[in-house]
C-alpha positions in Angstrom: 68.9 86.5 111.1 69.8 87.5 107.5 67.1 85.3 106.0 64.5 86.8 108.4 65.6 90.3 107.3 65.1 89.1 103.7 61.5 87.9 104.4 60.6 91.1 106.0 62.0 93.2 103.1 60.2 91.1 100.6 56.9 91.4 102.6 57.3 95.2 102.7 58.1 95.4 99.0 54.9 93.4 98.1 52.8 95.8 100.2 54.3 98.8 98.7 53.9 97.5 95.2 50.2 96.7 95.9 50.3 92.8 95.9 47.1 91.3 96.8 46.0 87.8 97.7 43.7 85.8 95.5 40.3 84.7 96.8 41.6 81.1 97.5 44.3 82.5 99.7 47.1 82.0 97.1 49.1 84.9 95.8 47.8 85.9 92.4 50.2 85.3 89.4 49.9 89.0 88.5 49.4 91.1 91.6 50.3 94.5 90.2 51.5 95.6 86.7 55.1 96.0 87.9 55.4 92.7 89.8 55.1 89.1 88.7 55.4 86.2 90.9 56.5 83.1 89.0 54.1 80.2 88.5 56.6 77.5 87.7 54.2 75.2 86.0 53.3 77.9 83.4 56.7 77.7 81.9 57.6 74.0 82.5 59.8 74.8 85.4 60.5 72.1 88.1 60.9 73.0 91.7 62.3 69.7 92.9 65.8 69.9 91.4 65.0 67.7 88.5 64.6 68.3 84.7 67.4 70.9 84.4 67.0 71.4 80.6 63.3 72.2 80.9 63.8 74.3 84.0 66.6 76.3 82.4 64.5 77.0 79.3 61.5 77.8 81.4 63.3 80.4 83.5 64.6 82.2 80.6 61.3 82.1 78.7 59.5 83.4 81.8 62.1 86.3 82.4 61.8 87.4 78.7 58.0 87.2 78.8 57.9 89.3 82.1 60.2 91.8 80.6 58.1 92.1 77.4 55.0 92.5 79.5 56.4 95.5 81.3 57.1 93.8 84.7 60.0 95.3 86.7 59.9 92.8 89.6 60.2 89.0 89.1 59.6 86.9 92.2 60.8 83.3 92.4 58.9 81.2 94.9 60.6 78.5 97.2 61.9 75.4 95.4 65.1 73.9 94.1 65.8 74.9 90.5 68.4 72.9 88.7 70.1 74.7 85.8 71.5 72.4 83.0 75.1 71.8 82.1 76.3 73.1 78.8 78.3 71.7 76.0 81.9 71.3 76.9 84.2 73.7 75.3 81.5 75.9 73.8 79.7 79.1 75.1 76.3 77.8 76.5 73.7 80.6 76.8 71.0 77.9 77.0 72.8 76.5 80.1 72.4 79.5 82.3 69.8 82.0 83.4 70.2 85.0 81.2 69.1 88.1 82.9 66.9 90.7 81.2 67.3 94.5 81.7 65.2 96.7 84.0 64.3 94.0 86.3 64.4 93.1 90.1 64.9 89.3 90.4 63.8 88.5 93.9 64.2 85.0 95.3 61.9 84.1 98.3 63.1 82.2 101.3 63.7 78.7 100.3 64.5 79.4 96.7 67.7 77.5 95.7 69.3 77.6 92.2 71.8 74.8 91.5 74.1 74.0 88.7 73.8 70.5 87.3 77.1 68.5 87.9 79.3 68.6 84.9 82.8 68.5 83.6 83.3 71.9 82.0 86.1 74.2 82.9 83.8 77.1 82.5 80.2 77.7 83.3 77.9 80.3 84.7 74.7 79.9 86.7 73.3 83.4 86.3 74.5 85.7 83.5 74.0 89.5 83.3 75.4 90.6 79.9 76.1 93.8 78.1 72.8 95.6 77.8 71.1 94.0 80.8 71.3 97.2 82.7 69.3 98.3 85.8 69.2 94.9 87.4 68.8 93.8 91.0 69.4 90.3 92.3 68.0 89.9 95.7 67.9 86.8 97.9 68.3 83.2 96.9 70.8 80.4 97.4 73.1 79.8 94.5 74.9 76.5 94.5 77.8 75.2 92.3 78.7 71.7 91.6 82.1 71.6 93.3 81.6 68.4 95.1 80.2 66.5 92.2 82.3 68.1 89.4 84.4 66.0 87.2 87.8 67.7 87.1 89.6 65.0 84.9 88.6 66.5 81.5 89.7 69.6 79.6 87.5 71.8 77.4 90.2 71.8 74.7 93.8 70.6 74.3 94.8 74.3 74.8 92.8 75.1 78.0 94.4 75.2 81.4 92.7 72.2 82.9 92.3 74.0 86.3 88.5 74.1 86.1 88.5 77.5 87.7 85.9 79.1 85.5 82.6 77.9 87.1 81.0 81.0 88.2 77.7 81.6 90.2 76.8 85.1 89.0 78.7 86.7 86.1 78.2 90.3 84.9 79.8 91.4 81.6 79.6 95.0 80.8 76.4 95.5 82.8 75.4 98.9 84.2 73.6 99.7 87.5 73.6 96.3 89.0 72.9 95.5 92.6 73.3 92.0 94.1 72.2 91.7 97.7 71.1 89.2 100.3 72.3 86.2 98.4 74.1 83.0 99.5 76.5 81.5 97.0 78.8 78.5 97.5 80.3 75.4 96.0 81.4 76.8 92.6 84.5 75.4 90.9 85.5 79.2 90.4 84.0 82.3 91.8 80.7 83.0 93.6 80.5 86.3 91.7 82.5 87.8 88.8 82.1 91.3 87.4 83.8 92.0 84.2 83.7 94.0 81.0 82.9 93.3 77.4 85.6 93.7 74.8 85.7 93.6 71.1 88.7 93.8 68.7 87.6 96.2 66.0 90.7 96.3 63.8 94.3 95.3 63.7 96.9 97.3 61.7 100.1 95.8 60.3 103.1 97.3 58.7 101.5 97.7 55.3 98.8 99.9 56.8 101.4 102.6 57.4 103.4 104.8 55.2 106.1 107.5 55.7 104.7 110.8 56.7 102.4 112.6 59.1 99.1 114.6 59.1 99.2 118.3 58.9 97.2 120.8 60.9 94.6 120.9 58.0 94.1 117.1 58.4 95.9 116.3 55.1 98.9 114.0 54.6 102.3 115.8 54.9 105.8 114.7 54.4 107.9 113.8 57.5 110.7 111.3 57.3 110.8 110.8 61.1 107.1 109.8 61.3 104.7 107.1 59.8 100.9 107.4 59.4 98.0 105.2 58.3 97.9 105.0 54.6 94.0 105.0 54.6 91.4 106.2 57.1 90.4 103.7 59.6 86.6 103.2 59.8 84.7 103.8 63.0 81.5 102.3 61.7 81.2 99.3 64.0 77.8 99.1 65.6 79.3 99.0 69.1 80.5 102.6 68.6 76.8 103.6 68.3 76.3 102.3 71.9 79.5 103.4 73.5 81.5 106.0 71.4 84.9 105.1 72.9 87.9 103.1 71.7 91.4 102.4 72.7 94.7 101.3 71.0 96.6 98.4 72.5 99.1 95.7 71.9 101.6 97.9 70.0 104.6 96.2 68.5 107.5 98.3 67.2 105.3 101.4 67.7 105.6 104.1 70.3 103.1 104.3 73.1 102.3 107.9 72.1 100.6 108.9 68.9 98.6 111.7 67.2 95.0 111.0 66.3 92.9 112.8 63.7 89.0 112.4 63.4 87.1 112.8 60.1 83.5 112.9 59.1 81.8 111.0 56.3 82.8 113.8 53.9 86.5 113.4 54.8 86.6 116.7 56.6 88.8 117.0 59.8 86.5 117.3 62.8 88.9 116.9 65.7 92.4 115.9 66.8 94.2 114.6 69.8 97.9 115.1 70.3 100.1 112.8 72.3 97.4 110.2 72.9 98.6 107.0 74.6 98.1 103.3 74.1 95.4 102.0 76.5 93.9 105.5 76.9 90.1 105.5 76.5 89.3 107.9 73.8 86.0 109.4 73.0 84.8 109.6 69.4 83.6 113.1 68.7 80.1 113.6 67.3 80.0 113.2 63.6 83.3 111.4 63.3 83.3 108.2 61.1 87.1 107.5 60.7 90.5 108.2 62.0 94.2 108.7 60.9 97.0 107.7 63.2 100.6 109.2 63.2 103.5 107.8 65.1 107.1 109.1 65.7 108.9 106.4 63.9 111.0 106.5 60.6 110.0 103.1 59.3 107.0 100.9 59.3 108.9 97.7 59.5 107.3 95.3 61.9 104.7 97.7 63.0 101.5 96.3 64.6 98.7 97.8 66.8 95.1 97.0 67.6 91.9 99.1 67.9 89.6 97.9 70.7 86.1 98.7 71.9 85.8 98.0 75.6 83.1 98.6 78.1 83.5 97.7 81.8 80.6 97.0 84.1 79.5 100.2 85.8 77.8 101.2 89.0 77.7 97.9 90.9 76.7 97.0 94.4 77.3 93.8 96.1 76.0 93.7 99.7 74.6 91.8 102.6 75.5 88.5 101.2 77.4 85.3 102.3 79.9 83.8 99.9 81.8 80.7 100.9 83.4 77.4 100.0 84.3 78.3 96.4 87.5 77.0 94.8 88.9 80.2 93.4 87.4 83.4 94.9 84.3 85.0 96.5 84.3 87.9 94.1 86.4 88.9 91.1 86.3 92.4 89.8 87.7 91.9 86.3 86.8 95.2 84.6 84.5 97.6 86.3 84.0 101.3 87.4 82.3 102.4 90.5 81.8 99.3 92.5 80.7 99.1 96.2 81.1 95.8 98.0 79.8 96.1 101.6 78.5 94.2 104.6 79.3 90.7 103.2 80.7 87.6 104.8 83.3 85.9 102.6 85.2 82.9 103.7 86.5 79.4 102.8 87.9 80.2 99.4 90.4 77.4 98.6 91.2 75.0 95.9 92.9 76.8 93.0 94.8 80.2 92.9 94.4 83.0 93.8 92.1 81.6 96.6 90.9 85.1 97.5 87.9 86.7 99.1 88.0 89.6 96.7 90.3 90.0 93.8 90.3 93.2 91.9 92.1 92.0 88.8 91.2 92.9 85.2 94.5 91.8 83.5 95.0 95.4 82.3 98.7 94.7 81.7 97.9 91.8 79.5 95.4 93.6 77.2 92.5 93.3 79.8 90.3 95.8 81.5 90.9 98.6 83.9 89.4 98.6 87.2 88.5 102.0 88.7 86.8 103.5 91.8 86.3 100.3 93.9 85.0 100.4 97.5 85.3 97.5 99.8 83.6 98.4 103.1 82.5 96.6 106.3 82.9 93.0 105.2 83.9 90.0 107.2 86.6 87.7 105.9 87.9 84.5 107.3 89.4 81.1 106.4 90.5 82.1 102.9 93.5 80.1 101.9 95.7 82.8 100.4 94.1 86.2 100.5 91.1 88.1 101.8 91.5 91.0 99.4 93.8 91.6 96.4 94.0 95.0 94.7 96.0 93.6 91.8 95.5 96.1 89.0 93.6 99.4 88.3 93.3 102.6 90.3 91.4 104.3 93.0 90.1 102.0 95.7 88.9 102.3 99.3 89.2 99.3 101.6 87.5 100.4 104.8 86.0 99.0 108.0 86.7 95.3 107.2 87.6 92.5 109.4 90.3 90.6 107.7 90.7 87.4 109.6 92.1 84.7 107.4 94.9 83.8 109.9 98.3 83.2 108.3 97.0 84.4 104.9 97.3 87.9 103.3 94.5 90.2 104.5 95.2 92.8 101.9 97.8 93.0 99.0 98.1 96.3 97.0 100.2 95.0 94.1 102.5 97.1 91.9 99.9 97.4 88.9 97.5 99.1 91.3 97.7 102.9 91.9 95.8 104.9 94.5 94.3 103.1 97.4 92.9 104.3 100.8 93.1 101.5 103.4 91.2 102.8 106.5 90.0 101.5 109.8 90.4 97.8 109.0 91.3 95.0 111.5 94.0 92.7 110.3 93.3 89.9 112.7 96.1 87.4 112.1 96.2 88.3 108.5 99.1 90.1 106.7 99.3 93.4 104.8 101.5 93.8 101.6 101.6 97.2 100.0 103.7 98.6 97.2 103.1 102.2 96.1 100.6 105.0 96.3 98.6 103.9 99.3 97.3 105.7 102.3 96.9 103.4 105.3 94.9 105.2 108.0 93.4 104.2 111.4 93.9 100.4 111.1 94.8 97.8 113.6 96.7 94.5 113.4 97.4 91.6 115.7 99.5 88.4 115.3 100.8 89.1 111.8 103.1 91.3 109.8 103.4 93.8 107.0 105.5 94.4 104.0 105.4 98.0 102.8 107.6 99.2 100.0 106.4 102.5 98.6 106.9 105.1 97.2 104.1 107.4 98.2 102.8 105.3 101.1 101.6 106.8 104.4 100.9 104.7 107.5 99.0 106.9 110.0 97.2 105.9 113.2 97.8 102.2 113.1 97.8 100.1 116.2 99.9 96.8 116.3 99.6 94.1 118.9 102.2 91.3 118.8 102.8 92.1 115.2 105.7 92.9 113.0 105.7 96.2 111.1 108.3 96.1 108.4 109.0 99.1 106.0 111.0 98.3 102.9 111.0 101.7 101.4 112.2 101.5 97.8 113.2 105.1 97.7 114.5 107.5 100.5 111.4 108.8 102.3 109.1 106.9 100.1 107.2 105.8 103.2 105.9 108.1 105.9 105.0 106.6 109.3 103.2 108.6 112.0 100.8 108.2 115.0 101.6 104.5 115.5 101.2 102.3 118.6 102.9 98.9 118.9 102.4 96.7 121.9 104.5 93.6 122.4 103.9 90.8 124.9 106.8 88.5 124.0 104.3 86.1 122.5 105.6 86.3 118.9 108.4 87.5 116.8 107.0 90.9 116.7 108.8 94.2 116.1 109.5 97.3 114.0 111.9 97.0 111.0 113.4 99.5 108.6 115.0 98.2 105.5 116.5 99.3 102.2 116.0 103.2 102.4 115.4 105.7 105.1 111.9 106.9 106.2 110.3 109.5 108.5 108.7 108.3 111.6 106.6 110.8 113.8 104.7 110.1 117.0 105.3 106.3 117.3 105.0 104.5 120.6 106.4 100.9 121.1 105.3 99.3 124.3 106.7 96.0 125.8 109.4 93.5 125.1 109.8 92.2 121.6 111.7 89.1 121.0 113.2 90.8 117.9 114.6 93.8 119.8 113.6 97.4 119.6 113.9 98.2 115.9 115.4 95.8 113.3 117.4 97.6 110.6 119.0 97.0 107.3 121.3 99.3 105.5 119.0 102.4 105.6 120.8 105.6 106.7 119.3 109.0 107.4 116.0 108.0 109.0 114.2 110.8 110.9 112.4 110.0 114.1 110.3 112.6 115.9 108.7 111.7 119.2 109.5 108.1 119.0 108.7 106.5 122.4 110.0 103.1 123.3 108.6 102.0 126.7 109.6 98.7 128.5 112.0 97.5 125.8 114.2 94.5 126.0 117.2 96.1 124.4 118.6 95.8 120.9 120.0 98.0 118.1 118.8 101.3 116.8 118.8 102.3 113.1 120.9 105.1 111.7 119.2 108.5 111.8 118.2 111.7 113.6 116.1 111.4 116.7 114.2 114.4 117.9 112.3 114.5 121.2 112.4 110.7 121.6 112.1 108.5 124.7 113.6 105.1 125.4 112.8 103.2 128.7 114.0 99.7 129.3 111.9 97.0 131.0 112.5 96.9 134.8 114.1 93.5 134.6 115.9 94.1 131.3 119.5 92.7 131.1 120.2 93.8 127.6 121.4 97.2 126.4 119.9 99.6 124.0 122.7 100.0 121.5 124.2 101.3 118.3 125.8 98.5 116.4 126.1 100.0 112.8 128.3 102.6 111.2 126.9 105.9 110.1 125.4 109.0 111.6 123.2 109.1 114.7 122.0 112.3 116.2 119.9 112.4 119.3 118.3 115.9 120.3 116.1 116.3 123.3 115.9 112.6 124.0 115.6 110.5 127.2 117.2 107.2 127.9 116.1 105.3 131.0 117.0 101.8 132.0 118.4 99.7 134.8 121.4 98.6 132.7 123.4 100.7 130.2 120.7 102.9 128.8 122.8 103.4 125.7 125.8 101.5 124.3 127.8 102.4 121.2 129.9 99.6 119.6 130.8 100.3 116.0 134.1 101.8 114.8 132.4 103.8 112.1 129.5 105.2 114.2 129.3 108.9 114.2 127.1 109.7 117.3 125.9 113.0 118.7 123.8 113.2 121.9 122.7 116.7 122.9 120.3 118.3 125.2 119.1 114.9 126.3 118.6 113.0 129.6 120.2 109.6 130.6 118.6 108.1 133.7 120.1 105.0 135.2 117.7 103.1 137.4 120.1 100.3 138.5 123.7 99.8 139.5 125.3 100.0 136.1 127.2 102.0 133.5 125.3 104.8 132.0 126.7 105.6 128.5 129.1 103.0 127.3 131.2 103.9 124.2 133.0 100.6 123.2 133.9 101.8 119.6 133.0 104.9 117.6 134.4 107.1 114.8 133.1 110.2 116.7 131.3 110.6 120.0 129.9 114.0 120.8 128.1 114.3 124.2 127.0 117.8 125.2 124.5 119.7 127.3 123.0 116.6 128.6 121.8 115.6 132.1 122.8 112.2 133.5 121.2 110.8 136.6 122.7 107.8 138.3 121.2 107.8 141.8 120.9 103.9 142.2 124.7 103.2 142.1 126.2 100.7 144.6 129.8 100.2 143.2 132.1 103.2 143.1 134.3 101.7 140.5 131.6 101.7 137.8 131.8 104.4 135.2 128.7 106.4 134.3 129.9 107.9 131.0 132.9 105.9 129.8 135.1 105.3 126.8 135.9 101.6 126.7 136.6 99.6 129.8 139.4 97.9 131.9 139.4 94.8 129.7 140.2 96.8 126.5 142.9 99.1 128.0 145.7 97.3 126.2 144.0 97.1 122.8 144.5 99.7 120.1 142.1 102.6 120.7 138.9 102.4 118.6 137.1 105.6 119.6 138.7 108.0 117.4 137.1 111.2 118.6 135.2 112.3 121.7 133.8 115.6 122.9 132.2 115.5 126.3 131.2 119.0 127.4 128.6 121.1 129.3 126.9 118.1 130.9 125.4 117.7 134.3 126.2 114.3 135.9 124.8 113.3 139.3 125.3 110.2 141.3 124.3 108.9 144.8 127.9 107.8 145.5 131.4 108.9 144.5 131.3 106.8 141.3 133.3 107.6 138.1 131.3 110.1 136.3 133.3 110.5 133.2 135.9 107.8 132.4 138.5 107.9 129.5 141.3 106.0 131.3 140.8 102.7 129.6 140.4 104.1 126.0 143.1 102.0 124.7 146.6 102.2 123.2 147.1 105.3 121.1 143.9 107.0 122.1 143.8 110.6 120.8 143.2 113.6 123.2 139.5 113.7 124.0 137.8 117.0 124.8 136.2 117.1 128.3 135.2 120.5 129.2 132.7 122.5 131.3 131.0 119.5 132.9 129.4 119.6 136.3 129.5 116.5 138.4 127.6 116.0 141.6 129.3 113.3 143.9 130.7 111.7 140.7 134.4 112.0 139.8 136.5 112.4 136.7 138.6 109.5 135.7 140.6 110.9 132.6 143.7 109.9 130.8 146.7 112.4 130.8 146.4 113.6 127.1 142.8 114.7 127.3 141.9 118.4 126.8 140.1 119.3 130.0 138.9 122.6 131.4 136.1 124.1 133.3 134.9 121.0 134.9 133.4 120.9 138.4 133.2 118.2 140.9 130.6 119.1 143.5 129.0 117.4 146.5 125.2 117.2 146.5 
């Protein structure tokens, strides 16, 4: 289907550009001043997959000639074009197709470009270098030598030996690049890699600095607490004429902050920048030809820093393509700004790490390139060995509308060096989600997998989980915000919701069905805040510490396990509902401080209602308890310990039970403290109204205003 679309697009393009047929029915070599359709024989190009050296040279000659002639579209007819292998361990511009600027390179249906089998750790099939701007690559099949490659050799004694540098299409510092409708597979490294060009301009050592600073007039001034460059540093490199920006990096024994002074050719101060930072991209003012640097340091001993020119690729689109069966990745973004990757199918990345569909990784922390403004939208991922998408370093990304389906792998990882991502409306289909900080996760769904979310500054909003595990490991209190979440469990997997490390806020969350891991798994986090948490059809389990506002807990009809408090710390339930056939809520920790207020407990079976087995403090007030399915009159509805603990030391140290309404269908024990244990303190039991149910209290309890009525 995609190839048919490609043919239709090409036909439409030829009509629009005025292409005409020659008299003999063949397409003329030059159909319109802007369009050239390659005649392979004119340039010694072979279309049968032979003669790679001649074919490679011919391709590059033809592209340069077409560019020099003013053509802006270069059409490649059907055929198999073999691109020669390079010299091992050396850059090989003559062993690749070198793209020219201002050109659409269009491959017709049936055009295949292949890499000659080789033993090099690094190679490229198609190269788009710095200055090759305004380029479109459309259509074509790009094939690597993965299956015929010789992996036994190294390019040099110091190289890695992993043979992960064989790339289909490589862009280095290109601007306004579109790659669309291609097929790329079988590379020893990546199908596509987009990176930047960098050049070390100057390195400065200790002897380049002297004591002192630069005054407001731009002249040297004494300052025993600072050092400055002893001579102006020239900005005359030819690259500054193309991109007037630089950065300082790799500082050793120098602070990350510095003051910067710009001078013209006459030595006059033309500008300054206070508190500039290492790795900051700094623009050279018009007319500036040199700089002075000043650092807050009292000695120049061991000082070192580098001045770099760097230019990422900019304004890149990769779309409507299929990338598969490459050893390393489908796409690497290794130094780019403003990239859109959309509507691609990326699968089968396996062989050497990272084994990712898309990896946004410029090595910025290792003196590499910064990635910024990356959009990954509406792509299909499956069968990738380790990752579908990695946002490893950089800032500002949107990952939206993707189907992340590499089951058992990581669908998306947002790593600590990356800042500022929006993850929206994706489907994690058996693929995991790992997120560290500064991420908004909105409107996604996940099934048969799990998350790791650390924070801070992470929001999870509108996500739907099915048979999945949602773990929040907030590194700081309230560093993760969770809202508008639906989780559905079918007891098919170890799914569940877990809160670890630090407390979080949870708003409008619904958990449906029985989880094999219990209701909510919890670590040591205390002080969580839950608002409108709804747990429906649960199979029991523990609750995390925190405050619960307007929450609803309903056990499964055949549930035989209690919803319980098994940890010390403070629990507050306001305006909540507990409904279950067996013990809607149990409290079993000697350091638990539990308050239940203005809430409803509905017992749908013949069982205890609220069971306090141990607690530091239990406050139960202004609640409604409904126990209308009781069969045994000796069961306690709200009780402090039980018959079997009556001779043990009391472990409920405080209890206040007041202003509640308790109703039963039989004359059961509505409030029971009789078995609290040896040495139990007086409990306060006041102003309760019991319908049919009875009080069953020990002698030292403080009781008043209670009513036992028949209903």
